[in-house]
PDB file of N, CA, C and O in Angstrom:
ATOM      1  N   MET A   1       9.365  24.175   8.250  1.00  0.00           N
ATOM      2  CA  MET A   1       8.458  24.097   7.136  1.00  0.00           C
ATOM      3  C   MET A   1       7.080  23.680   7.657  1.00  0.00           C
ATOM      4  O   MET A   1       6.865  22.508   7.965  1.00  0.00           O
ATOM      5  N   ASN A   2       6.160  24.618   7.755  1.00  0.00           N
ATOM      6  CA  ASN A   2       4.862  24.341   8.351  1.00  0.00           C
ATOM      7  C   ASN A   2       3.743  24.168   7.332  1.00  0.00           C
ATOM      8  O   ASN A   2       2.729  23.541   7.640  1.00  0.00           O
ATOM      9  N   ASP A   3       3.901  24.708   6.130  1.00  0.00           N
ATOM     10  CA  ASP A   3       2.837  24.640   5.137  1.00  0.00           C
ATOM     11  C   ASP A   3       2.860  23.279   4.443  1.00  0.00           C
ATOM     12  O   ASP A   3       3.850  22.942   3.795  1.00  0.00           O
ATOM     13  N   PRO A   4       1.775  22.478   4.567  1.00  0.00           N
ATOM     14  CA  PRO A   4       1.774  21.149   3.953  1.00  0.00           C
ATOM     15  C   PRO A   4       1.878  21.192   2.428  1.00  0.00           C
ATOM     16  O   PRO A   4       2.339  20.229   1.816  1.00  0.00           O
ATOM     17  N   ARG A   5       1.458  22.292   1.812  1.00  0.00           N
ATOM     18  CA  ARG A   5       1.539  22.388   0.355  1.00  0.00           C
ATOM     19  C   ARG A   5       2.969  22.605  -0.127  1.00  0.00           C
ATOM     20  O   ARG A   5       3.274  22.369  -1.296  1.00  0.00           O
ATOM     21  N   LYS A   6       3.846  23.054   0.769  1.00  0.00           N
ATOM     22  CA  LYS A   6       5.249  23.193   0.423  1.00  0.00           C
ATOM     23  C   LYS A   6       6.024  21.902   0.693  1.00  0.00           C
ATOM     24  O   LYS A   6       7.072  21.672   0.090  1.00  0.00           O
ATOM     25  N   ILE A   7       5.521  21.071   1.582  1.00  0.00           N
ATOM     26  CA  ILE A   7       6.169  19.797   1.879  1.00  0.00           C
ATOM     27  C   ILE A   7       5.899  18.796   0.763  1.00  0.00           C
ATOM     28  O   ILE A   7       6.830  18.183   0.240  1.00  0.00           O
ATOM     29  N   ILE A   8       4.631  18.625   0.395  1.00  0.00           N
ATOM     30  CA  ILE A   8       4.262  17.679  -0.647  1.00  0.00           C
ATOM     31  C   ILE A   8       4.217  18.426  -1.970  1.00  0.00           C
ATOM     32  O   ILE A   8       3.377  19.303  -2.168  1.00  0.00           O
ATOM     33  N   ILE A   9       5.125  18.076  -2.873  1.00  0.00           N
ATOM     34  CA  ILE A   9       5.230  18.788  -4.142  1.00  0.00           C
ATOM     35  C   ILE A   9       4.229  18.247  -5.157  1.00  0.00           C
ATOM     36  O   ILE A   9       3.482  19.015  -5.763  1.00  0.00           O
ATOM     37  N   ARG A  10       4.212  16.925  -5.346  1.00  0.00           N
ATOM     38  CA  ARG A  10       3.275  16.331  -6.302  1.00  0.00           C
ATOM     39  C   ARG A  10       3.191  14.840  -6.053  1.00  0.00           C
ATOM     40  O   ARG A  10       4.091  14.266  -5.441  1.00  0.00           O
ATOM     41  N   PRO A  11       2.112  14.191  -6.523  1.00  0.00           N
ATOM     42  CA  PRO A  11       2.043  12.735  -6.406  1.00  0.00           C
ATOM     43  C   PRO A  11       2.999  12.091  -7.403  1.00  0.00           C
ATOM     44  O   PRO A  11       3.260  12.638  -8.475  1.00  0.00           O
ATOM     45  N   HIS A  12       3.504  10.953  -7.045  1.00  0.00           N
ATOM     46  CA  HIS A  12       4.410  10.202  -7.917  1.00  0.00           C
ATOM     47  C   HIS A  12       3.662   8.945  -8.353  1.00  0.00           C
ATOM     48  O   HIS A  12       3.430   8.047  -7.545  1.00  0.00           O
ATOM     49  N   ILE A  13       3.287   8.881  -9.627  1.00  0.00           N
ATOM     50  CA  ILE A  13       2.455   7.794 -10.122  1.00  0.00           C
ATOM     51  C   ILE A  13       3.270   6.937 -11.082  1.00  0.00           C
ATOM     52  O   ILE A  13       3.697   7.398 -12.141  1.00  0.00           O
ATOM     53  N   THR A  14       3.477   5.687 -10.693  1.00  0.00           N
ATOM     54  CA  THR A  14       4.154   4.713 -11.536  1.00  0.00           C
ATOM     55  C   THR A  14       3.335   3.425 -11.513  1.00  0.00           C
ATOM     56  O   THR A  14       2.375   3.299 -10.752  1.00  0.00           O
ATOM     57  N   GLU A  15       3.720   2.489 -12.342  1.00  0.00           N
ATOM     58  CA  GLU A  15       3.011   1.211 -12.386  1.00  0.00           C
ATOM     59  C   GLU A  15       3.163   0.467 -11.052  1.00  0.00           C
ATOM     60  O   GLU A  15       2.210  -0.140 -10.563  1.00  0.00           O
ATOM     61  N   LYS A  16       4.337   0.517 -10.482  1.00  0.00           N
ATOM     62  CA  LYS A  16       4.584  -0.178  -9.213  1.00  0.00           C
ATOM     63  C   LYS A  16       3.734   0.413  -8.087  1.00  0.00           C
ATOM     64  O   LYS A  16       3.167  -0.325  -7.282  1.00  0.00           O
ATOM     65  N   ILE A  17       3.647   1.740  -8.031  1.00  0.00           N
ATOM     66  CA  ILE A  17       2.841   2.392  -6.998  1.00  0.00           C
ATOM     67  C   ILE A  17       1.349   2.125  -7.224  1.00  0.00           C
ATOM     68  O   ILE A  17       0.595   1.974  -6.262  1.00  0.00           O
ATOM     69  N   THR A  18       0.922   2.066  -8.485  1.00  0.00           N
ATOM     70  CA  THR A  18      -0.479   1.774  -8.785  1.00  0.00           C
ATOM     71  C   THR A  18      -0.854   0.391  -8.268  1.00  0.00           C
ATOM     72  O   THR A  18      -1.949   0.202  -7.739  1.00  0.00           O
ATOM     73  N   ILE A  19       0.046  -0.573  -8.417  1.00  0.00           N
ATOM     74  CA  ILE A  19      -0.211  -1.925  -7.913  1.00  0.00           C
ATOM     75  C   ILE A  19      -0.225  -1.938  -6.382  1.00  0.00           C
ATOM     76  O   ILE A  19      -1.024  -2.658  -5.783  1.00  0.00           O
ATOM     77  N   SER A  20       0.642  -1.156  -5.746  1.00  0.00           N
ATOM     78  CA  SER A  20       0.729  -1.176  -4.282  1.00  0.00           C
ATOM     79  C   SER A  20      -0.403  -0.404  -3.607  1.00  0.00           C
ATOM     80  O   SER A  20      -0.481  -0.390  -2.378  1.00  0.00           O
ATOM     81  N   ARG A  21      -1.285   0.239  -4.383  1.00  0.00           N
ATOM     82  CA  ARG A  21      -2.439   0.913  -3.773  1.00  0.00           C
ATOM     83  C   ARG A  21      -3.378  -0.090  -3.115  1.00  0.00           C
ATOM     84  O   ARG A  21      -4.154   0.277  -2.232  1.00  0.00           O
ATOM     85  N   GLU A  22      -3.317  -1.356  -3.537  1.00  0.00           N
ATOM     86  CA  GLU A  22      -4.129  -2.393  -2.895  1.00  0.00           C
ATOM     87  C   GLU A  22      -3.744  -2.555  -1.433  1.00  0.00           C
ATOM     88  O   GLU A  22      -4.569  -2.961  -0.615  1.00  0.00           O
ATOM     89  N   GLN A  23      -2.486  -2.237  -1.095  1.00  0.00           N
ATOM     90  CA  GLN A  23      -2.016  -2.297   0.292  1.00  0.00           C
ATOM     91  C   GLN A  23      -2.053  -0.923   0.943  1.00  0.00           C
ATOM     92  O   GLN A  23      -1.412  -0.713   1.973  1.00  0.00           O
ATOM     93  N   SER A  24      -2.789   0.012   0.364  1.00  0.00           N
ATOM     94  CA  SER A  24      -2.956   1.386   0.873  1.00  0.00           C
ATOM     95  C   SER A  24      -1.631   2.141   0.922  1.00  0.00           C
ATOM     96  O   SER A  24      -1.360   2.842   1.897  1.00  0.00           O
ATOM     97  N   LYS A  25      -0.802   2.007  -0.111  1.00  0.00           N
ATOM     98  CA  LYS A  25       0.464   2.731  -0.191  1.00  0.00           C
ATOM     99  C   LYS A  25       0.392   3.737  -1.330  1.00  0.00           C
ATOM    100  O   LYS A  25      -0.039   3.414  -2.437  1.00  0.00           O
ATOM    101  N   TYR A  26       0.821   4.958  -1.043  1.00  0.00           N
ATOM    102  CA  TYR A  26       0.819   6.046  -2.010  1.00  0.00           C
ATOM    103  C   TYR A  26       2.180   6.721  -1.990  1.00  0.00           C
ATOM    104  O   TYR A  26       2.846   6.751  -0.955  1.00  0.00           O
ATOM    105  N   ALA A  27       2.603   7.269  -3.143  1.00  0.00           N
ATOM    106  CA  ALA A  27       3.925   7.887  -3.230  1.00  0.00           C
ATOM    107  C   ALA A  27       3.790   9.355  -3.613  1.00  0.00           C
ATOM    108  O   ALA A  27       2.911   9.734  -4.386  1.00  0.00           O
ATOM    109  N   PHE A  28       4.679  10.170  -3.054  1.00  0.00           N
ATOM    110  CA  PHE A  28       4.704  11.603  -3.320  1.00  0.00           C
ATOM    111  C   PHE A  28       6.135  12.066  -3.500  1.00  0.00           C
ATOM    112  O   PHE A  28       7.058  11.518  -2.896  1.00  0.00           O
ATOM    113  N   GLU A  29       6.317  13.086  -4.342  1.00  0.00           N
ATOM    114  CA  GLU A  29       7.588  13.800  -4.368  1.00  0.00           C
ATOM    115  C   GLU A  29       7.481  14.861  -3.292  1.00  0.00           C
ATOM    116  O   GLU A  29       6.521  15.630  -3.273  1.00  0.00           O
ATOM    117  N   VAL A  30       8.454  14.911  -2.398  1.00  0.00           N
ATOM    118  CA  VAL A  30       8.404  15.830  -1.268  1.00  0.00           C
ATOM    119  C   VAL A  30       9.622  16.745  -1.277  1.00  0.00           C
ATOM    120  O   VAL A  30      10.591  16.506  -1.999  1.00  0.00           O
ATOM    121  N   HIS A  31       9.558  17.788  -0.472  1.00  0.00           N
ATOM    122  CA  HIS A  31      10.654  18.746  -0.356  1.00  0.00           C
ATOM    123  C   HIS A  31      11.886  18.048   0.199  1.00  0.00           C
ATOM    124  O   HIS A  31      11.775  17.139   1.022  1.00  0.00           O
ATOM    125  N   ARG A  32      13.063  18.476  -0.253  1.00  0.00           N
ATOM    126  CA  ARG A  32      14.317  17.811   0.134  1.00  0.00           C
ATOM    127  C   ARG A  32      14.564  17.842   1.640  1.00  0.00           C
ATOM    128  O   ARG A  32      15.212  16.937   2.166  1.00  0.00           O
ATOM    129  N   SER A  33      14.072  18.847   2.344  1.00  0.00           N
ATOM    130  CA  SER A  33      14.334  18.941   3.782  1.00  0.00           C
ATOM    131  C   SER A  33      13.193  18.384   4.635  1.00  0.00           C
ATOM    132  O   SER A  33      13.206  18.540   5.856  1.00  0.00           O
ATOM    133  N   ALA A  34      12.208  17.736   4.006  1.00  0.00           N
ATOM    134  CA  ALA A  34      11.056  17.205   4.746  1.00  0.00           C
ATOM    135  C   ALA A  34      11.463  15.985   5.574  1.00  0.00           C
ATOM    136  O   ALA A  34      12.306  15.188   5.160  1.00  0.00           O
ATOM    137  N   THR A  35      10.851  15.860   6.744  1.00  0.00           N
ATOM    138  CA  THR A  35      11.094  14.720   7.626  1.00  0.00           C
ATOM    139  C   THR A  35       9.892  13.788   7.594  1.00  0.00           C
ATOM    140  O   THR A  35       8.840  14.142   7.063  1.00  0.00           O
ATOM    141  N   LYS A  36      10.049  12.596   8.161  1.00  0.00           N
ATOM    142  CA  LYS A  36       8.954  11.636   8.191  1.00  0.00           C
ATOM    143  C   LYS A  36       7.748  12.198   8.943  1.00  0.00           C
ATOM    144  O   LYS A  36       6.610  12.080   8.487  1.00  0.00           O
ATOM    145  N   LEU A  37       8.006  12.803  10.086  1.00  0.00           N
ATOM    146  CA  LEU A  37       6.911  13.356  10.883  1.00  0.00           C
ATOM    147  C   LEU A  37       6.212  14.500  10.142  1.00  0.00           C
ATOM    148  O   LEU A  37       4.985  14.601  10.170  1.00  0.00           O
ATOM    149  N   GLY A  38       6.988  15.354   9.483  1.00  0.00           N
ATOM    150  CA  GLY A  38       6.403  16.454   8.721  1.00  0.00           C
ATOM    151  C   GLY A  38       5.566  15.960   7.561  1.00  0.00           C
ATOM    152  O   GLY A  38       4.508  16.521   7.278  1.00  0.00           O
ATOM    153  N   ILE A  39       6.029  14.907   6.878  1.00  0.00           N
ATOM    154  CA  ILE A  39       5.279  14.334   5.757  1.00  0.00           C
ATOM    155  C   ILE A  39       3.989  13.706   6.262  1.00  0.00           C
ATOM    156  O   ILE A  39       2.937  13.851   5.640  1.00  0.00           O
ATOM    157  N   LYS A  40       4.071  13.011   7.384  1.00  0.00           N
ATOM    158  CA  LYS A  40       2.877  12.384   7.961  1.00  0.00           C
ATOM    159  C   LYS A  40       1.814  13.433   8.292  1.00  0.00           C
ATOM    160  O   LYS A  40       0.645  13.268   7.945  1.00  0.00           O
ATOM    161  N   LYS A  41       2.222  14.502   8.958  1.00  0.00           N
ATOM    162  CA  LYS A  41       1.266  15.557   9.319  1.00  0.00           C
ATOM    163  C   LYS A  41       0.690  16.236   8.080  1.00  0.00           C
ATOM    164  O   LYS A  41      -0.497  16.563   8.050  1.00  0.00           O
ATOM    165  N   ALA A  42       1.522  16.453   7.051  1.00  0.00           N
ATOM    166  CA  ALA A  42       1.063  17.117   5.832  1.00  0.00           C
ATOM    167  C   ALA A  42       0.024  16.272   5.096  1.00  0.00           C
ATOM    168  O   ALA A  42      -0.991  16.801   4.645  1.00  0.00           O
ATOM    169  N   VAL A  43       0.265  14.967   4.971  1.00  0.00           N
ATOM    170  CA  VAL A  43      -0.679  14.084   4.281  1.00  0.00           C
ATOM    171  C   VAL A  43      -1.986  14.000   5.053  1.00  0.00           C
ATOM    172  O   VAL A  43      -3.064  14.047   4.460  1.00  0.00           O
ATOM    173  N   GLU A  44      -1.894  13.875   6.384  1.00  0.00           N
ATOM    174  CA  GLU A  44      -3.111  13.801   7.193  1.00  0.00           C
ATOM    175  C   GLU A  44      -3.921  15.084   7.095  1.00  0.00           C
ATOM    176  O   GLU A  44      -5.151  15.036   7.054  1.00  0.00           O
ATOM    177  N   GLU A  45      -3.248  16.231   7.057  1.00  0.00           N
ATOM    178  CA  GLU A  45      -3.952  17.508   6.994  1.00  0.00           C
ATOM    179  C   GLU A  45      -4.558  17.764   5.612  1.00  0.00           C
ATOM    180  O   GLU A  45      -5.689  18.240   5.512  1.00  0.00           O
ATOM    181  N   LEU A  46      -3.817  17.453   4.555  1.00  0.00           N
ATOM    182  CA  LEU A  46      -4.296  17.734   3.205  1.00  0.00           C
ATOM    183  C   LEU A  46      -5.416  16.801   2.757  1.00  0.00           C
ATOM    184  O   LEU A  46      -6.382  17.245   2.137  1.00  0.00           O
ATOM    185  N   PHE A  47      -5.290  15.500   3.070  1.00  0.00           N
ATOM    186  CA  PHE A  47      -6.215  14.514   2.520  1.00  0.00           C
ATOM    187  C   PHE A  47      -7.170  13.922   3.547  1.00  0.00           C
ATOM    188  O   PHE A  47      -7.996  13.081   3.190  1.00  0.00           O
ATOM    189  N   LYS A  48      -7.087  14.330   4.804  1.00  0.00           N
ATOM    190  CA  LYS A  48      -7.987  13.865   5.872  1.00  0.00           C
ATOM    191  C   LYS A  48      -8.002  12.338   5.971  1.00  0.00           C
ATOM    192  O   LYS A  48      -9.064  11.716   5.953  1.00  0.00           O
ATOM    193  N   VAL A  49      -6.806  11.743   6.075  1.00  0.00           N
ATOM    194  CA  VAL A  49      -6.650  10.304   6.220  1.00  0.00           C
ATOM    195  C   VAL A  49      -5.752  10.028   7.429  1.00  0.00           C
ATOM    196  O   VAL A  49      -5.172  10.948   8.004  1.00  0.00           O
ATOM    197  N   THR A  50      -5.644   8.750   7.807  1.00  0.00           N
ATOM    198  CA  THR A  50      -4.776   8.346   8.899  1.00  0.00           C
ATOM    199  C   THR A  50      -3.554   7.641   8.326  1.00  0.00           C
ATOM    200  O   THR A  50      -3.686   6.638   7.624  1.00  0.00           O
ATOM    201  N   VAL A  51      -2.370   8.159   8.620  1.00  0.00           N
ATOM    202  CA  VAL A  51      -1.119   7.600   8.115  1.00  0.00           C
ATOM    203  C   VAL A  51      -0.528   6.667   9.161  1.00  0.00           C
ATOM    204  O   VAL A  51      -0.369   7.043  10.323  1.00  0.00           O
ATOM    205  N   LEU A  52      -0.200   5.434   8.738  1.00  0.00           N
ATOM    206  CA  LEU A  52       0.414   4.471   9.644  1.00  0.00           C
ATOM    207  C   LEU A  52       1.938   4.490   9.555  1.00  0.00           C
ATOM    208  O   LEU A  52       2.615   4.336  10.571  1.00  0.00           O
ATOM    209  N   ASP A  53       2.489   4.679   8.343  1.00  0.00           N
ATOM    210  CA  ASP A  53       3.933   4.576   8.164  1.00  0.00           C
ATOM    211  C   ASP A  53       4.378   5.466   7.012  1.00  0.00           C
ATOM    212  O   ASP A  53       3.631   5.683   6.059  1.00  0.00           O
ATOM    213  N   VAL A  54       5.601   5.981   7.108  1.00  0.00           N
ATOM    214  CA  VAL A  54       6.201   6.793   6.052  1.00  0.00           C
ATOM    215  C   VAL A  54       7.606   6.269   5.787  1.00  0.00           C
ATOM    216  O   VAL A  54       8.419   6.162   6.705  1.00  0.00           O
ATOM    217  N   ASN A  55       7.888   5.943   4.528  1.00  0.00           N
ATOM    218  CA  ASN A  55       9.234   5.544   4.109  1.00  0.00           C
ATOM    219  C   ASN A  55       9.759   6.599   3.156  1.00  0.00           C
ATOM    220  O   ASN A  55       9.024   7.076   2.290  1.00  0.00           O
ATOM    221  N   ILE A  56      11.029   6.972   3.306  1.00  0.00           N
ATOM    222  CA  ILE A  56      11.629   8.038   2.497  1.00  0.00           C
ATOM    223  C   ILE A  56      12.776   7.467   1.674  1.00  0.00           C
ATOM    224  O   ILE A  56      13.576   6.669   2.162  1.00  0.00           O
ATOM    225  N   ILE A  57      12.839   7.893   0.412  1.00  0.00           N
ATOM    226  CA  ILE A  57      13.910   7.481  -0.490  1.00  0.00           C
ATOM    227  C   ILE A  57      14.507   8.728  -1.109  1.00  0.00           C
ATOM    228  O   ILE A  57      13.774   9.542  -1.671  1.00  0.00           O
ATOM    229  N   ASN A  58      15.820   8.902  -1.022  1.00  0.00           N
ATOM    230  CA  ASN A  58      16.513   9.975  -1.722  1.00  0.00           C
ATOM    231  C   ASN A  58      16.888   9.463  -3.104  1.00  0.00           C
ATOM    232  O   ASN A  58      17.697   8.543  -3.229  1.00  0.00           O
ATOM    233  N   VAL A  59      16.303  10.056  -4.147  1.00  0.00           N
ATOM    234  CA  VAL A  59      16.531   9.625  -5.525  1.00  0.00           C
ATOM    235  C   VAL A  59      17.601  10.514  -6.133  1.00  0.00           C
ATOM    236  O   VAL A  59      17.472  11.739  -6.130  1.00  0.00           O
ATOM    237  N   LYS A  60      18.655   9.905  -6.655  1.00  0.00           N
ATOM    238  CA  LYS A  60      19.725  10.674  -7.282  1.00  0.00           C
ATOM    239  C   LYS A  60      19.354  10.993  -8.715  1.00  0.00           C
ATOM    240  O   LYS A  60      18.803  10.153  -9.428  1.00  0.00           O
ATOM    241  N   GLY A  61      19.661  12.217  -9.136  1.00  0.00           N
ATOM    242  CA  GLY A  61      19.367  12.649 -10.495  1.00  0.00           C
ATOM    243  C   GLY A  61      20.223  11.914 -11.512  1.00  0.00           C
ATOM    244  O   GLY A  61      21.397  11.636 -11.266  1.00  0.00           O
ATOM    245  N   LYS A  62      19.626  11.602 -12.658  1.00  0.00           N
ATOM    246  CA  LYS A  62      20.339  10.866 -13.697  1.00  0.00           C
ATOM    247  C   LYS A  62      21.140  11.816 -14.577  1.00  0.00           C
ATOM    248  O   LYS A  62      20.805  12.993 -14.713  1.00  0.00           O
ATOM    249  N   THR A  63      22.199  11.286 -15.169  1.00  0.00           N
ATOM    250  CA  THR A  63      22.989  12.047 -16.120  1.00  0.00           C
ATOM    251  C   THR A  63      22.325  11.949 -17.485  1.00  0.00           C
ATOM    252  O   THR A  63      21.933  10.861 -17.909  1.00  0.00           O
ATOM    253  N   ARG A  64      22.196  13.075 -18.174  1.00  0.00           N
ATOM    254  CA  ARG A  64      21.569  13.134 -19.494  1.00  0.00           C
ATOM    255  C   ARG A  64      22.494  13.832 -20.470  1.00  0.00           C
ATOM    256  O   ARG A  64      23.273  14.703 -20.084  1.00  0.00           O
ATOM    257  N   ARG A  65      22.407  13.444 -21.753  1.00  0.00           N
ATOM    258  CA  ARG A  65      23.200  14.061 -22.804  1.00  0.00           C
ATOM    259  C   ARG A  65      22.268  14.593 -23.891  1.00  0.00           C
ATOM    260  O   ARG A  65      21.260  13.973 -24.232  1.00  0.00           O
ATOM    261  N   ILE A  66      22.630  15.742 -24.415  1.00  0.00           N
ATOM    262  CA  ILE A  66      22.002  16.275 -25.618  1.00  0.00           C
ATOM    263  C   ILE A  66      23.163  16.636 -26.542  1.00  0.00           C
ATOM    264  O   ILE A  66      23.779  17.691 -26.391  1.00  0.00           O
ATOM    265  N   GLY A  67      23.455  15.763 -27.489  1.00  0.00           N
ATOM    266  CA  GLY A  67      24.620  15.969 -28.345  1.00  0.00           C
ATOM    267  C   GLY A  67      25.900  15.861 -27.541  1.00  0.00           C
ATOM    268  O   GLY A  67      26.132  14.871 -26.848  1.00  0.00           O
ATOM    269  N   ARG A  68      26.734  16.899 -27.641  1.00  0.00           N
ATOM    270  CA  ARG A  68      28.004  16.888 -26.911  1.00  0.00           C
ATOM    271  C   ARG A  68      27.859  17.417 -25.487  1.00  0.00           C
ATOM    272  O   ARG A  68      28.772  17.271 -24.674  1.00  0.00           O
ATOM    273  N   ILE A  69      26.738  18.017 -25.189  1.00  0.00           N
ATOM    274  CA  ILE A  69      26.541  18.644 -23.876  1.00  0.00           C
ATOM    275  C   ILE A  69      25.973  17.624 -22.894  1.00  0.00           C
ATOM    276  O   ILE A  69      24.955  16.981 -23.151  1.00  0.00           O
ATOM    277  N   GLN A  70      26.652  17.497 -21.777  1.00  0.00           N
ATOM    278  CA  GLN A  70      26.216  16.567 -20.758  1.00  0.00           C
ATOM    279  C   GLN A  70      25.656  17.351 -19.581  1.00  0.00           C
ATOM    280  O   GLN A  70      26.257  18.323 -19.122  1.00  0.00           O
ATOM    281  N   GLY A  71      24.506  16.921 -19.104  1.00  0.00           N
ATOM    282  CA  GLY A  71      23.883  17.582 -17.969  1.00  0.00           C
ATOM    283  C   GLY A  71      23.429  16.563 -16.948  1.00  0.00           C
ATOM    284  O   GLY A  71      23.741  15.376 -17.044  1.00  0.00           O
ATOM    285  N   ARG A  72      22.695  17.043 -15.979  1.00  0.00           N
ATOM    286  CA  ARG A  72      22.239  16.176 -14.912  1.00  0.00           C
ATOM    287  C   ARG A  72      20.881  16.632 -14.416  1.00  0.00           C
ATOM    288  O   ARG A  72      20.641  17.830 -14.263  1.00  0.00           O
ATOM    289  N   LYS A  73      19.989  15.680 -14.163  1.00  0.00           N
ATOM    290  CA  LYS A  73      18.705  16.010 -13.569  1.00  0.00           C
ATOM    291  C   LYS A  73      18.901  16.231 -12.071  1.00  0.00           C
ATOM    292  O   LYS A  73      19.887  15.776 -11.490  1.00  0.00           O
ATOM    293  N   LYS A  74      17.965  16.922 -11.461  1.00  0.00           N
ATOM    294  CA  LYS A  74      18.110  17.245 -10.045  1.00  0.00           C
ATOM    295  C   LYS A  74      17.838  16.034  -9.153  1.00  0.00           C
ATOM    296  O   LYS A  74      17.096  15.128  -9.533  1.00  0.00           O
ATOM    297  N   ASN A  75      18.435  16.026  -7.986  1.00  0.00           N
ATOM    298  CA  ASN A  75      18.143  15.030  -6.968  1.00  0.00           C
ATOM    299  C   ASN A  75      16.803  15.385  -6.330  1.00  0.00           C
ATOM    300  O   ASN A  75      16.455  16.560  -6.221  1.00  0.00           O
ATOM    301  N   TRP A  76      16.049  14.361  -5.906  1.00  0.00           N
ATOM    302  CA  TRP A  76      14.761  14.616  -5.278  1.00  0.00           C
ATOM    303  C   TRP A  76      14.460  13.547  -4.232  1.00  0.00           C
ATOM    304  O   TRP A  76      15.127  12.515  -4.161  1.00  0.00           O
ATOM    305  N   LYS A  77      13.449  13.820  -3.431  1.00  0.00           N
ATOM    306  CA  LYS A  77      13.098  12.922  -2.337  1.00  0.00           C
ATOM    307  C   LYS A  77      11.700  12.366  -2.574  1.00  0.00           C
ATOM    308  O   LYS A  77      10.770  13.103  -2.899  1.00  0.00           O
ATOM    309  N   LYS A  78      11.569  11.045  -2.406  1.00  0.00           N
ATOM    310  CA  LYS A  78      10.287  10.374  -2.590  1.00  0.00           C
ATOM    311  C   LYS A  78       9.826   9.807  -1.257  1.00  0.00           C
ATOM    312  O   LYS A  78      10.618   9.232  -0.510  1.00  0.00           O
ATOM    313  N   ALA A  79       8.546   9.972  -0.962  1.00  0.00           N
ATOM    314  CA  ALA A  79       7.973   9.422   0.269  1.00  0.00           C
ATOM    315  C   ALA A  79       6.881   8.430  -0.100  1.00  0.00           C
ATOM    316  O   ALA A  79       5.981   8.748  -0.877  1.00  0.00           O
ATOM    317  N   ILE A  80       6.963   7.228   0.460  1.00  0.00           N
ATOM    318  CA  ILE A  80       5.917   6.226   0.285  1.00  0.00           C
ATOM    319  C   ILE A  80       5.146   6.170   1.595  1.00  0.00           C
ATOM    320  O   ILE A  80       5.698   5.850   2.648  1.00  0.00           O
ATOM    321  N   VAL A  81       3.859   6.489   1.508  1.00  0.00           N
ATOM    322  CA  VAL A  81       3.014   6.641   2.684  1.00  0.00           C
ATOM    323  C   VAL A  81       2.036   5.471   2.752  1.00  0.00           C
ATOM    324  O   VAL A  81       1.341   5.185   1.777  1.00  0.00           O
ATOM    325  N   THR A  82       1.979   4.790   3.907  1.00  0.00           N
ATOM    326  CA  THR A  82       1.026   3.712   4.125  1.00  0.00           C
ATOM    327  C   THR A  82      -0.131   4.246   4.960  1.00  0.00           C
ATOM    328  O   THR A  82       0.072   4.805   6.038  1.00  0.00           O
ATOM    329  N   LEU A  83      -1.351   4.066   4.446  1.00  0.00           N
ATOM    330  CA  LEU A  83      -2.541   4.556   5.133  1.00  0.00           C
ATOM    331  C   LEU A  83      -3.235   3.433   5.893  1.00  0.00           C
ATOM    332  O   LEU A  83      -2.966   2.252   5.675  1.00  0.00           O
ATOM    333  N   LYS A  84      -4.137   3.830   6.791  1.00  0.00           N
ATOM    334  CA  LYS A  84      -4.960   2.873   7.520  1.00  0.00           C
ATOM    335  C   LYS A  84      -5.841   2.138   6.504  1.00  0.00           C
ATOM    336  O   LYS A  84      -6.347   2.769   5.576  1.00  0.00           O
ATOM    337  N   PRO A  85      -6.039   0.825   6.654  1.00  0.00           N
ATOM    338  CA  PRO A  85      -6.897   0.104   5.704  1.00  0.00           C
ATOM    339  C   PRO A  85      -8.293   0.735   5.633  1.00  0.00           C
ATOM    340  O   PRO A  85      -8.920   1.015   6.654  1.00  0.00           O
ATOM    341  N   GLY A  86      -8.749   0.946   4.422  1.00  0.00           N
ATOM    342  CA  GLY A  86     -10.046   1.579   4.216  1.00  0.00           C
ATOM    343  C   GLY A  86      -9.937   3.039   3.822  1.00  0.00           C
ATOM    344  O   GLY A  86     -10.859   3.576   3.206  1.00  0.00           O
ATOM    345  N   ASP A  87      -8.836   3.696   4.159  1.00  0.00           N
ATOM    346  CA  ASP A  87      -8.620   5.087   3.751  1.00  0.00           C
ATOM    347  C   ASP A  87      -8.078   5.128   2.322  1.00  0.00           C
ATOM    348  O   ASP A  87      -7.270   4.286   1.928  1.00  0.00           O
ATOM    349  N   THR A  88      -8.532   6.114   1.558  1.00  0.00           N
ATOM    350  CA  THR A  88      -8.016   6.308   0.207  1.00  0.00           C
ATOM    351  C   THR A  88      -7.790   7.794  -0.029  1.00  0.00           C
ATOM    352  O   THR A  88      -8.353   8.642   0.664  1.00  0.00           O
ATOM    353  N   ILE A  89      -6.963   8.091  -1.009  1.00  0.00           N
ATOM    354  CA  ILE A  89      -6.726   9.466  -1.424  1.00  0.00           C
ATOM    355  C   ILE A  89      -7.416   9.635  -2.775  1.00  0.00           C
ATOM    356  O   ILE A  89      -7.033   8.973  -3.739  1.00  0.00           O
ATOM    357  N   PRO A  90      -8.407  10.493  -2.868  1.00  0.00           N
ATOM    358  CA  PRO A  90      -9.185  10.604  -4.113  1.00  0.00           C
ATOM    359  C   PRO A  90      -8.367  11.082  -5.307  1.00  0.00           C
ATOM    360  O   PRO A  90      -8.771  10.873  -6.451  1.00  0.00           O
ATOM    361  N   LEU A  91      -7.238  11.711  -5.064  1.00  0.00           N
ATOM    362  CA  LEU A  91      -6.379  12.189  -6.142  1.00  0.00           C
ATOM    363  C   LEU A  91      -5.868  11.020  -7.000  1.00  0.00           C
ATOM    364  O   LEU A  91      -5.669  11.179  -8.204  1.00  0.00           O
ATOM    365  N   PHE A  92      -5.659   9.862  -6.393  1.00  0.00           N
ATOM    366  CA  PHE A  92      -5.119   8.701  -7.089  1.00  0.00           C
ATOM    367  C   PHE A  92      -6.213   7.831  -7.693  1.00  0.00           C
ATOM    368  O   PHE A  92      -5.914   6.996  -8.546  1.00  0.00           O
ATOM    369  N   GLU A  93      -7.446   7.990  -7.291  1.00  0.00           N
ATOM    370  CA  GLU A  93      -8.519   7.129  -7.770  1.00  0.00           C
ATOM    371  C   GLU A  93      -8.834   7.428  -9.229  1.00  0.00           C
ATOM    372  O   GLU A  93      -8.772   8.578  -9.664  1.00  0.00           O
ATOM    373  N   GLY A  94      -9.168   6.400  -9.971  1.00  0.00           N
ATOM    374  CA  GLY A  94      -9.492   6.555 -11.383  1.00  0.00           C
ATOM    375  C   GLY A  94      -8.274   6.479 -12.281  1.00  0.00           C
ATOM    376  O   GLY A  94      -8.384   6.735 -13.480  1.00  0.00           O
ATOM    377  N   MET A  95      -7.103   6.130 -11.732  1.00  0.00           N
ATOM    378  CA  MET A  95      -5.893   6.012 -12.553  1.00  0.00           C
ATOM    379  C   MET A  95      -5.517   4.567 -12.718  1.00  0.00           C
ATOM    380  O   MET A  95      -4.524   4.259 -13.378  1.00  0.00           O
TER     381      MET A  95
END
């Protein structure tokens, strides 16, 4: 997987991640087969920042019900990226 736009699917914005931006940490939903090194290169290439650390979490999909029908949300992978102090991603600014 060489295209950074296929590795990083979308930013993941929650209250906890918004608070951790003070420590230069940002979260993204990434492709299920993405590796730490691939995520690091993709973030550096897309946003022109320096990545110090990448943590990956496999999130299991929750079970949901609509009436008698039971379904399940998909499993996905979350990456928490720590940037060099002073670097920011403009996509997250203003939130």
